[in-house]
Structure formats: C-alpha cells, structure tokens
C-alpha positions in Angstrom: -79.3 108.6 -38.9 -76.5 108.3 -36.4 -74.2 107.0 -38.9 -74.8 110.4 -41.0 -73.7 112.4 -37.8 -70.5 110.2 -37.6 -69.8 110.8 -41.3 -70.4 114.5 -40.9 -68.1 114.6 -38.0 -65.4 112.8 -39.9 -66.0 115.2 -42.8 -65.3 118.0 -40.4 -62.3 116.4 -39.0 -60.9 115.9 -42.6 -61.7 119.8 -43.2 -59.9 120.7 -40.0 -56.8 118.6 -41.1 -56.9 120.0 -44.6 -57.1 123.6 -42.9 -54.2 122.8 -40.7 -52.1 121.7 -43.6 -52.8 124.7 -45.7 -52.4 127.1 -43.0 -49.0 128.4 -44.2 -50.5 131.2 -46.5 -53.9 131.4 -44.6 -55.4 131.9 -41.1 -53.7 130.4 -38.3 -53.9 126.7 -37.6 -55.9 127.6 -34.4 -58.5 129.7 -36.4 -58.7 127.0 -39.1 -59.3 124.4 -36.1 -62.0 126.6 -34.6 -63.7 127.0 -37.9 -63.6 123.2 -38.4 -65.1 122.6 -34.8 -67.8 125.1 -35.7 -68.5 123.5 -38.8 -68.6 120.1 -37.1 -71.0 121.3 -34.5 -73.4 122.8 -37.2 -73.4 119.4 -39.0 -74.1 117.6 -35.8 -76.8 119.9 -34.8 -78.2 119.5 -38.4 -77.9 115.7 -38.1 -80.0 115.9 -34.8 -82.7 118.0 -36.5 -82.8 115.6 -39.3 -83.2 112.6 -36.9 -85.8 114.6 -34.9 -87.9 115.1 -38.3 -87.4 111.6 -39.4 -88.7 110.3 -35.9 -91.8 112.6 -36.3 -92.3 111.5 -39.9 -92.2 107.9 -38.5 -94.7 108.6 -35.9 -97.1 110.2 -38.2 -96.8 107.4 -40.9 -97.8 105.0 -37.9 -100.8 107.1 -36.9 -101.9 107.4 -40.7 -101.6 103.5 -40.9 -103.7 103.1 -37.7 -106.3 105.5 -39.1 -106.2 103.7 -42.5 -106.6 100.3 -40.7 -109.7 101.6 -38.6 -111.2 103.1 -41.9 -110.9 99.5 -43.3 -112.6 98.0 -40.4 -115.4 100.5 -40.5 -115.8 99.7 -44.2 -115.9 96.0 -43.6 -118.5 96.4 -40.8 -120.7 98.8 -43.1 -120.3 96.1 -46.1 -121.6 93.3 -43.5 -124.6 95.3 -42.5 -125.4 96.1 -46.0 -125.1 92.5 -47.0 -127.3 91.3 -44.0 -129.9 94.0 -44.9 -129.7 92.8 -48.7 -130.2 89.3 -47.4 -133.1 90.1 -45.2 -134.8 91.9 -48.1 -134.3 89.1 -50.4 -135.7 86.7 -47.8 -138.7 89.0 -47.2 -139.3 89.3 -51.1 -139.2 85.4 -51.4 -141.5 85.0 -48.6 -144.0 87.4 -50.1 -143.8 85.8 -53.6 -144.6 82.3 -51.8 -147.5 83.9 -50.0 -148.9 85.4 -53.4 -148.4 82.1 -55.0 -150.2 80.4 -52.1 -153.1 82.9 -52.4 -153.4 82.3 -56.3 -153.7 78.6 -55.9 
C-alpha cells in the first residue's frame, strides 16, 4: 500500500511538471503547481484510507479464521462425544445379547 502512495505522489509530480510545461496558454505555473499539490494530497489521503481499509479487512479475516478454527474444534469435540456414546451403546447392546444368550442356555 505504501508503494501505491509513492506511485500516486509520483503521478502527481508528473502532472505538476506537465502543467508547468503547458502553462503558456493556461493558468499560471503557480496555480498549476498548487492544483498538482492538491491532487497529490488527495491521492495521499485516498491511499491512507485504502491502507486503513486493508488493515481492517485483514483483522476481520483473521478474526473470521479464529472463529472458523474454533467451530472446527467444537465439531471435533462433538464428533468424539458422539463416537464415545455410540461405542458405549454398542458395548451395552453386546452385553445384553450375551446375557440373553446365557439365559437361553
């Protein structure tokens, strides 16, 4: 993002130079330079806003990733509990069948 600000500043300087070179039939060189400086300031402000938005988006993405990781952990814990319950139920069923078989003999 900082490189973008540098490029925008360079573009503004190029605009100022072009304005100075073409000042023969237009506004004075001073007015053109002032306009170029204003454009450069606006570009810098836009670059800073873009950097702030990018930083916020990066923070939000990291937060979303943390929440997704937590959801995965919860799902894995729930899966483990379900499997444990299924194993206990299966063990109970086998024990009941063994008792039934013992009673039948």
